[in-house]
SEKETI-425437 format. One record per atom (N, C-alpha, C): atom name; x, y, z; residue number from 1; residue in three letters. Coordinates in nm, 4 decimals. Layout:
REM residues N
atom, east, north, up, n, res
CA, X, Y, Z, NUM, ALA;
...
//
This chain:
REM residues 98
atom, east, north, up, n, res
N, 5.9747, -0.6912, -6.3385, 1, UNK;
CA, 5.9437, -0.7209, -6.2001, 1, UNK;
C, 6.0720, -0.7685, -6.1306, 1, UNK;
N, 6.0992, -0.7137, -6.0142, 2, UNK;
CA, 6.2207, -0.7508, -5.9418, 2, UNK;
C, 6.1923, -0.8638, -5.8426, 2, UNK;
N, 6.2987, -0.9224, -5.7926, 3, UNK;
CA, 6.2865, -1.0314, -5.6957, 3, UNK;
C, 6.2100, -0.9847, -5.5726, 3, UNK;
N, 6.2338, -0.8644, -5.5316, 4, UNK;
CA, 6.1700, -0.8141, -5.4099, 4, UNK;
C, 6.0177, -0.8068, -5.4242, 4, UNK;
N, 5.9690, -0.7966, -5.5473, 5, UNK;
CA, 5.8244, -0.7944, -5.5708, 5, UNK;
C, 5.7597, -0.9298, -5.5387, 5, UNK;
N, 5.8396, -1.0359, -5.5382, 6, UNK;
CA, 5.7885, -1.1699, -5.5088, 6, UNK;
C, 5.7772, -1.1972, -5.3588, 6, UNK;
N, 5.8307, -1.1074, -5.2772, 7, UNK;
CA, 5.8212, -1.1245, -5.1322, 7, UNK;
C, 5.6801, -1.0857, -5.0897, 7, UNK;
N, 5.6140, -1.1771, -5.0213, 8, UNK;
CA, 5.4737, -1.1605, -4.9839, 8, UNK;
C, 5.4620, -1.0790, -4.8554, 8, UNK;
N, 5.4009, -0.9633, -4.8648, 9, UNK;
CA, 5.3865, -0.8733, -4.7499, 9, UNK;
C, 5.3072, -0.9367, -4.6357, 9, UNK;
N, 5.2216, -1.0313, -4.6652, 10, UNK;
CA, 5.1433, -1.0967, -4.5606, 10, UNK;
C, 5.2344, -1.1662, -4.4606, 10, UNK;
N, 5.3501, -1.2118, -4.5050, 11, UNK;
CA, 5.4421, -1.2837, -4.4178, 11, UNK;
C, 5.5511, -1.1952, -4.3588, 11, UNK;
N, 5.5363, -1.0644, -4.3721, 12, UNK;
CA, 5.6374, -0.9716, -4.3204, 12, UNK;
C, 5.6550, -0.9781, -4.1694, 12, UNK;
N, 5.5493, -1.0030, -4.0966, 13, UNK;
CA, 5.5586, -1.0015, -3.9510, 13, UNK;
C, 5.6082, -1.1361, -3.8985, 13, UNK;
N, 5.6909, -1.1326, -3.7964, 14, UNK;
CA, 5.7526, -1.2548, -3.7433, 14, UNK;
C, 5.6501, -1.3549, -3.6917, 14, UNK;
N, 5.5370, -1.3068, -3.6378, 15, UNK;
CA, 5.4352, -1.3991, -3.5859, 15, UNK;
C, 5.3693, -1.4732, -3.7018, 15, UNK;
N, 5.3364, -1.4034, -3.8096, 16, UNK;
CA, 5.2760, -1.4699, -3.9260, 16, UNK;
C, 5.3741, -1.5667, -3.9897, 16, UNK;
N, 5.4985, -1.5255, -3.9971, 17, UNK;
CA, 5.6037, -1.6128, -4.0491, 17, UNK;
C, 5.6141, -1.7384, -3.9623, 17, UNK;
N, 5.6064, -1.7202, -3.8322, 18, UNK;
CA, 5.6126, -1.8324, -3.7389, 18, UNK;
C, 5.4931, -1.9249, -3.7515, 18, UNK;
N, 5.3743, -1.8685, -3.7603, 19, UNK;
CA, 5.2530, -1.9502, -3.7751, 19, UNK;
C, 5.2636, -2.0375, -3.8994, 19, UNK;
N, 5.2992, -1.9760, -4.0107, 20, UNK;
CA, 5.3078, -2.0526, -4.1352, 20, UNK;
C, 5.4202, -2.1552, -4.1299, 20, UNK;
N, 5.5317, -2.1220, -4.0691, 21, UNK;
CA, 5.6424, -2.2177, -4.0575, 21, UNK;
C, 5.5992, -2.3412, -3.9804, 21, UNK;
N, 5.5279, -2.3212, -3.8697, 22, UNK;
CA, 5.4790, -2.4333, -3.7895, 22, UNK;
C, 5.3784, -2.5162, -3.8692, 22, UNK;
N, 5.2886, -2.4479, -3.9398, 23, UNK;
CA, 5.1840, -2.5203, -4.0133, 23, UNK;
C, 5.2350, -2.5896, -4.1393, 23, UNK;
N, 5.3498, -2.5498, -4.1875, 24, UNK;
CA, 5.4078, -2.6170, -4.3046, 24, UNK;
C, 5.4597, -2.7563, -4.2684, 24, UNK;
N, 5.4938, -2.7774, -4.1428, 25, UNK;
CA, 5.5516, -2.9061, -4.1024, 25, UNK;
C, 5.4588, -2.9863, -4.0107, 25, UNK;
N, 5.3424, -2.9326, -3.9822, 26, UNK;
CA, 5.2426, -3.0019, -3.9006, 26, UNK;
C, 5.1094, -2.9991, -3.9740, 26, UNK;
N, 5.0346, -3.1061, -3.9636, 27, UNK;
CA, 4.9033, -3.1115, -4.0287, 27, UNK;
C, 4.8128, -3.0002, -3.9754, 27, UNK;
N, 4.8219, -2.9766, -3.8454, 28, UNK;
CA, 4.7491, -2.8682, -3.7802, 28, UNK;
C, 4.8185, -2.8358, -3.6491, 28, UNK;
N, 4.7810, -2.7238, -3.5895, 29, UNK;
CA, 4.8329, -2.6867, -3.4582, 29, UNK;
C, 4.7225, -2.6116, -3.3858, 29, UNK;
N, 4.7067, -2.6425, -3.2579, 30, UNK;
CA, 4.6035, -2.5714, -3.1833, 30, UNK;
C, 4.6580, -2.4400, -3.1282, 30, UNK;
N, 4.5651, -2.3572, -3.0812, 31, UNK;
CA, 4.5976, -2.2226, -3.0344, 31, UNK;
C, 4.7048, -2.2269, -2.9264, 31, UNK;
N, 4.6863, -2.3141, -2.8282, 32, UNK;
CA, 4.7802, -2.3212, -2.7166, 32, UNK;
C, 4.9193, -2.3632, -2.7636, 32, UNK;
N, 4.9242, -2.4609, -2.8535, 33, UNK;
CA, 5.0529, -2.5056, -2.9062, 33, UNK;
C, 5.1258, -2.3956, -2.9808, 33, UNK;
N, 5.0542, -2.3235, -3.0663, 34, UNK;
CA, 5.1153, -2.2121, -3.1395, 34, UNK;
C, 5.1615, -2.1029, -3.0440, 34, UNK;
N, 5.0791, -2.0736, -2.9465, 35, UNK;
CA, 5.1124, -1.9690, -2.8489, 35, UNK;
C, 5.2422, -2.0032, -2.7758, 35, UNK;
N, 5.2570, -2.1296, -2.7359, 36, UNK;
CA, 5.3773, -2.1724, -2.6644, 36, UNK;
C, 5.5002, -2.1719, -2.7550, 36, UNK;
N, 5.4863, -2.2258, -2.8749, 37, UNK;
CA, 5.5994, -2.2322, -2.9681, 37, UNK;
C, 5.6491, -2.0920, -3.0041, 37, UNK;
N, 5.5546, -2.0024, -3.0313, 38, UNK;
CA, 5.5915, -1.8679, -3.0774, 38, UNK;
C, 5.6145, -1.7695, -2.9641, 38, UNK;
N, 5.5750, -1.8076, -2.8422, 39, UNK;
CA, 5.5919, -1.7229, -2.7242, 39, UNK;
C, 5.5285, -1.5850, -2.7454, 39, UNK;
N, 5.3983, -1.5871, -2.7755, 40, UNK;
CA, 5.3233, -1.4633, -2.7986, 40, UNK;
C, 5.1993, -1.4611, -2.7086, 40, UNK;
N, 5.1378, -1.3448, -2.6987, 41, UNK;
CA, 5.0159, -1.3319, -2.6199, 41, UNK;
C, 4.8963, -1.3849, -2.6980, 41, UNK;
N, 4.7875, -1.4090, -2.6268, 42, UNK;
CA, 4.6631, -1.4540, -2.6912, 42, UNK;
C, 4.6197, -1.3570, -2.8004, 42, UNK;
N, 4.6160, -1.2286, -2.7668, 43, UNK;
CA, 4.5689, -1.1268, -2.8607, 43, UNK;
C, 4.6577, -1.1152, -2.9829, 43, UNK;
N, 4.7876, -1.1231, -2.9608, 44, UNK;
CA, 4.8827, -1.1134, -3.0710, 44, UNK;
C, 4.8646, -1.2303, -3.1670, 44, UNK;
N, 4.8556, -1.3502, -3.1127, 45, UNK;
CA, 4.8360, -1.4685, -3.1965, 45, UNK;
C, 4.7031, -1.4608, -3.2707, 45, UNK;
N, 4.5984, -1.4244, -3.1999, 46, UNK;
CA, 4.4651, -1.4182, -3.2613, 46, UNK;
C, 4.4605, -1.3186, -3.3766, 46, UNK;
N, 4.5209, -1.2015, -3.3582, 47, UNK;
CA, 4.5139, -1.0998, -3.4643, 47, UNK;
C, 4.5940, -1.1414, -3.5878, 47, UNK;
N, 4.7089, -1.2039, -3.5675, 48, UNK;
CA, 4.7890, -1.2463, -3.6827, 48, UNK;
C, 4.7268, -1.3681, -3.7515, 48, UNK;
N, 4.6674, -1.4565, -3.6737, 49, UNK;
CA, 4.5984, -1.5711, -3.7341, 49, UNK;
C, 4.4800, -1.5218, -3.8165, 49, UNK;
N, 4.4107, -1.4210, -3.7678, 50, UNK;
CA, 4.2966, -1.3649, -3.8412, 50, UNK;
C, 4.3424, -1.3073, -3.9755, 50, UNK;
N, 4.4557, -1.2388, -3.9758, 51, UNK;
CA, 4.5088, -1.1823, -4.1015, 51, UNK;
C, 4.5403, -1.2938, -4.2013, 51, UNK;
N, 4.5992, -1.4029, -4.1529, 52, UNK;
CA, 4.6295, -1.5155, -4.2425, 52, UNK;
C, 4.5021, -1.5841, -4.2911, 52, UNK;
N, 4.4026, -1.5911, -4.2030, 53, UNK;
CA, 4.2745, -1.6503, -4.2422, 53, UNK;
C, 4.2063, -1.5639, -4.3484, 53, UNK;
N, 4.2068, -1.4336, -4.3297, 54, UNK;
CA, 4.1441, -1.3427, -4.4264, 54, UNK;
C, 4.2143, -1.3480, -4.5615, 54, UNK;
N, 4.3440, -1.3761, -4.5609, 55, UNK;
CA, 4.4180, -1.3889, -4.6863, 55, UNK;
C, 4.3923, -1.5239, -4.7537, 55, UNK;
N, 4.3259, -1.6147, -4.6821, 56, UNK;
CA, 4.2981, -1.7469, -4.7372, 56, UNK;
C, 4.4130, -1.8442, -4.7195, 56, UNK;
N, 4.5081, -1.8112, -4.6329, 57, UNK;
CA, 4.6270, -1.8940, -4.6150, 57, UNK;
C, 4.6126, -1.9995, -4.5059, 57, UNK;
N, 4.5188, -1.9785, -4.4130, 58, UNK;
CA, 4.4921, -2.0799, -4.3115, 58, UNK;
C, 4.3410, -2.0924, -4.2919, 58, UNK;
N, 4.2993, -2.2065, -4.2405, 59, UNK;
CA, 4.1612, -2.2231, -4.1980, 59, UNK;
C, 4.1619, -2.2420, -4.0468, 59, UNK;
N, 4.0522, -2.2036, -3.9863, 60, UNK;
CA, 4.0386, -2.2126, -3.8417, 60, UNK;
C, 3.9236, -2.3074, -3.8119, 60, UNK;
N, 3.9502, -2.4046, -3.7276, 61, UNK;
CA, 3.8467, -2.4989, -3.6851, 61, UNK;
C, 3.8253, -2.4826, -3.5355, 61, UNK;
N, 3.7009, -2.4560, -3.4983, 62, UNK;
CA, 3.6671, -2.4435, -3.3567, 62, UNK;
C, 3.5825, -2.5630, -3.3181, 62, UNK;
N, 3.6174, -2.6228, -3.2054, 63, UNK;
CA, 3.5469, -2.7409, -3.1582, 63, UNK;
C, 3.5545, -2.7453, -3.0064, 63, UNK;
N, 3.4849, -2.8383, -2.9487, 64, UNK;
CA, 3.4942, -2.8606, -2.8051, 64, UNK;
C, 3.5576, -2.9960, -2.7823, 64, UNK;
N, 3.6518, -3.0000, -2.6905, 65, UNK;
CA, 3.7098, -3.1262, -2.6460, 65, UNK;
C, 3.6645, -3.1397, -2.5007, 65, UNK;
N, 3.5704, -3.2314, -2.4811, 66, UNK;
CA, 3.5024, -3.2349, -2.3515, 66, UNK;
C, 3.4192, -3.1093, -2.3408, 66, UNK;
N, 3.4411, -3.0332, -2.2396, 67, UNK;
CA, 3.3694, -2.9065, -2.2238, 67, UNK;
C, 3.4566, -2.7849, -2.2553, 67, UNK;
N, 3.5782, -2.8117, -2.2998, 68, UNK;
CA, 3.6717, -2.7017, -2.3251, 68, UNK;
C, 3.6754, -2.6667, -2.4737, 68, UNK;
N, 3.6681, -2.5378, -2.5047, 69, UNK;
CA, 3.6806, -2.4972, -2.6451, 69, UNK;
C, 3.8232, -2.5201, -2.6947, 69, UNK;
N, 3.8338, -2.5572, -2.8206, 70, UNK;
CA, 3.9636, -2.5810, -2.8810, 70, UNK;
C, 3.9626, -2.5199, -3.0205, 70, UNK;
N, 4.0645, -2.4399, -3.0494, 71, UNK;
CA, 4.0795, -2.3782, -3.1814, 71, UNK;
C, 4.2055, -2.4345, -3.2441, 71, UNK;
N, 4.1914, -2.4829, -3.3656, 72, UNK;
CA, 4.3106, -2.5302, -3.4339, 72, UNK;
C, 4.3200, -2.4686, -3.5726, 72, UNK;
N, 4.4422, -2.4598, -3.6186, 73, UNK;
CA, 4.4738, -2.3922, -3.7438, 73, UNK;
C, 4.5358, -2.4915, -3.8412, 73, UNK;
N, 4.4992, -2.4747, -3.9677, 74, UNK;
CA, 4.5490, -2.5612, -4.0742, 74, UNK;
C, 4.5869, -2.4720, -4.1927, 74, UNK;
N, 4.7047, -2.4953, -4.2482, 75, UNK;
CA, 4.7457, -2.4208, -4.3677, 75, UNK;
C, 4.6660, -2.4710, -4.4874, 75, UNK;
N, 4.6138, -2.3795, -4.5674, 76, UNK;
CA, 4.5436, -2.4166, -4.6903, 76, UNK;
C, 4.6467, -2.4452, -4.7998, 76, UNK;
N, 4.6031, -2.5092, -4.9071, 77, UNK;
CA, 4.6979, -2.5313, -5.0171, 77, UNK;
C, 4.7438, -2.3992, -5.0755, 77, UNK;
N, 4.6541, -2.3013, -5.0825, 78, UNK;
CA, 4.6941, -2.1688, -5.1317, 78, UNK;
C, 4.7975, -2.1064, -5.0375, 78, UNK;
N, 4.7787, -2.1262, -4.9082, 79, UNK;
CA, 4.8730, -2.0734, -4.8101, 79, UNK;
C, 5.0095, -2.1393, -4.8220, 79, UNK;
N, 5.0098, -2.2696, -4.8400, 80, UNK;
CA, 5.1366, -2.3417, -4.8549, 80, UNK;
C, 5.2100, -2.2968, -4.9806, 80, UNK;
N, 5.1354, -2.2809, -5.0887, 81, UNK;
CA, 5.1966, -2.2353, -5.2145, 81, UNK;
C, 5.2527, -2.0944, -5.1987, 81, UNK;
N, 5.1741, -2.0043, -5.1412, 82, UNK;
CA, 5.2195, -1.8658, -5.1219, 82, UNK;
C, 5.3421, -1.8598, -5.0316, 82, UNK;
N, 5.3433, -1.9431, -4.9277, 83, UNK;
CA, 5.4570, -1.9427, -4.8353, 83, UNK;
C, 5.5827, -1.9962, -4.9035, 83, UNK;
N, 5.5686, -2.1026, -4.9816, 84, UNK;
CA, 5.6839, -2.1559, -5.0561, 84, UNK;
C, 5.7381, -2.0508, -5.1537, 84, UNK;
N, 5.6486, -1.9799, -5.2227, 85, UNK;
CA, 5.6912, -1.8755, -5.3159, 85, UNK;
C, 5.7637, -1.7638, -5.2417, 85, UNK;
N, 5.7140, -1.7295, -5.1238, 86, UNK;
CA, 5.7778, -1.6276, -5.0403, 86, UNK;
C, 5.9195, -1.6712, -5.0015, 86, UNK;
N, 5.9326, -1.7952, -4.9556, 87, UNK;
CA, 6.0644, -1.8464, -4.9162, 87, UNK;
C, 6.1596, -1.8524, -5.0359, 87, UNK;
N, 6.1070, -1.8933, -5.1512, 88, UNK;
CA, 6.1897, -1.8965, -5.2721, 88, UNK;
C, 6.2383, -1.7577, -5.3099, 88, UNK;
N, 6.1519, -1.6576, -5.2969, 89, UNK;
CA, 6.1908, -1.5197, -5.3286, 89, UNK;
C, 6.2996, -1.4719, -5.2328, 89, UNK;
N, 6.2858, -1.5047, -5.1046, 90, UNK;
CA, 6.3883, -1.4666, -5.0068, 90, UNK;
C, 6.5218, -1.5342, -5.0397, 90, UNK;
N, 6.5136, -1.6607, -5.0754, 91, UNK;
CA, 6.6350, -1.7354, -5.1099, 91, UNK;
C, 6.7037, -1.6748, -5.2329, 91, UNK;
N, 6.6261, -1.6396, -5.3351, 92, UNK;
CA, 6.6841, -1.5776, -5.4548, 92, UNK;
C, 6.7491, -1.4444, -5.4193, 92, UNK;
N, 6.6847, -1.3685, -5.3342, 93, UNK;
CA, 6.7390, -1.2388, -5.2927, 93, UNK;
C, 6.8695, -1.2577, -5.2170, 93, UNK;
N, 6.8741, -1.3543, -5.1278, 94, UNK;
CA, 6.9962, -1.3819, -5.0507, 94, UNK;
C, 7.1084, -1.4295, -5.1437, 94, UNK;
N, 7.0765, -1.5220, -5.2313, 95, UNK;
CA, 7.1783, -1.5750, -5.3238, 95, UNK;
C, 7.2289, -1.4690, -5.4201, 95, UNK;
N, 7.1444, -1.3783, -5.4567, 96, UNK;
CA, 7.1834, -1.2706, -5.5489, 96, UNK;
C, 7.2794, -1.1733, -5.4801, 96, UNK;
N, 7.2616, -1.1603, -5.3484, 97, UNK;
CA, 7.3433, -1.0661, -5.2721, 97, UNK;
C, 7.4818, -1.1187, -5.2413, 97, UNK;
N, 7.5019, -1.2491, -5.2565, 98, UNK;
CA, 7.6335, -1.3065, -5.2218, 98, UNK;
C, 7.7376, -1.2804, -5.3261, 98, UNK;
//
């Protein structure tokens, strides 16, 4: 098995990479916060968050704050582990290339 096999295809897209990066350093982030940080459209964020949720890497909590709906995202332990492994694989690949 080569180093490149350890790179997780789920994190190939910049939006998914961004979502996980934000969630690795924050306990949670709401939809609006992620949208602003990543500078993406509602639909783009929603579709990539759904892919991460289906992979089991994030959980989605929907609630109301007052009368306004609020969606927040939390990285699962499996998601954090997979993301760390992905970053480690990238680091090994970069170091091997030097």
